[in-house]
N, C-alpha and C positions, 0 to 999 in steps of 0.2 A: 391887590390883587395881582398885580404886576411882580409884586414881590415874593407873594406866595409862590407863584409859578415857578420863579427864577430859581427859587429855592429847592422845588420840589424836583424841578430838572437838573439843579446841580445832585440832588441824592440819588437821582437816576442814574446822572453819568458817572459818579463814584462807585454808586453798584455796580451799573454796568462793566467801571474798568477794573473792579474788584473781580467781577466773574471772568472778563476778559483773561486779566490775569492767573486766574486758577485754572482756567482753559488752557493757556499757555504754559504752565507750569506740569499739567498733566499729559499736556501734547509733546514736549521735552522730555519726560519719564518715557511714555511711549516710545518715540523716537530711539532714546538710547537701550530700553530693551529691545527695540525689533534690530538694532543694529549688534547687540550682542547674540540674539539668535539667529542673523543672519552670519557670524563670524562663528558660533558654534555650528550651523550648518556645512559652511564650508569647512570647518575642521573635522567635522563627520561625513564626508559628502560620499564617501565611501561605502559609508553604511546603508544607506536606502538601495544601492546598486548590490551590496551583499544580500542584503532579503529579495530583492526582486527574484533570484531564480530560485530560490523554494520556495518563494508564492505562486510562481508561474508552474514547478511543479506538481504543487499541491490543485491548484487549477485545471490539470490537465488530468491528474489522477482523478478527479471530480467530473469532470467531463467524460474520463474513459469508463468510469464508474456506470454510469447511466447509460452506455453503449454496452455495458460488459452484462448489465443485467439482463437484456435481451438476447445477449450472444451464448447467456450462461443457461436459457433454458436448451437453446439448439445443441448446446456440448452436451448436456444431463439426457436428451435423446438419443444422440450418436453413443456415446458411452453406453447407455440401454441395451442398444440394438448391438455393439460389439461384445457386450457380454452374452448377451444371447447367443452369437454365432460360436463364443470360446464355448459355451455349456455345451452344444450342440457337436463342438468338435472333439470336446473330452470325453462325449457319448459313442461317438462312432469310431476314437481310437482306442476307448476300452472293448466294445465289440470285435472290432479286429483284432487287439491282443488275445480276447478270449478263444477267438475263433482259430487263430495261430495255434493257440498253446494245446489245441484238444489233443492230440497227438503225444504230449508230455506227459513225464512220468516224474512227480516229484518225490523225493528221496531225502527224508529228515534224518537227522544227528548222524550224518556219515562222515566222519572226518577225513579230512584230504589236506594231506602236507604239501608244502608249497612245489618239492621239489617232484613231487608224482604228477603223472597224467590223470586229469581226471575222468577222462572215457577208460582207462585201463583201468581205474580204481573200481568205478562202478561196474565194469564187466567182471572182475573177481569177485565185487559184493554178489553181483547175483548168480554168478557160478556158485559160490559158496554157501549163500543163504537161501536160495531157490531150488 
């Protein structure tokens, strides 16, 4: 029985040593990969910094978008108010123009040369034709 136990312990020891050596080999491989990754990170150390600014800009834009949605409604209401004021001003200007032109006479198809005075041409026309 002692011999069987000793042989079982030896088999277990050899299996454990084999497992331990496999784990050690894998650990060395992982350490090598980590050192390569560290070197790559050091080589590309500026890349994360180069990307941080655009990422921050995008984040700020997203933050502003939520506040912009609420201010957009206020701006839309203000634009509508300004539009209604402009329409009222246009109507008032049209009324004033029509009232101011009530004593004017329009003469169509009267050719006026650039070297002639407009008033004198109209006076001559009215005297001759009317």
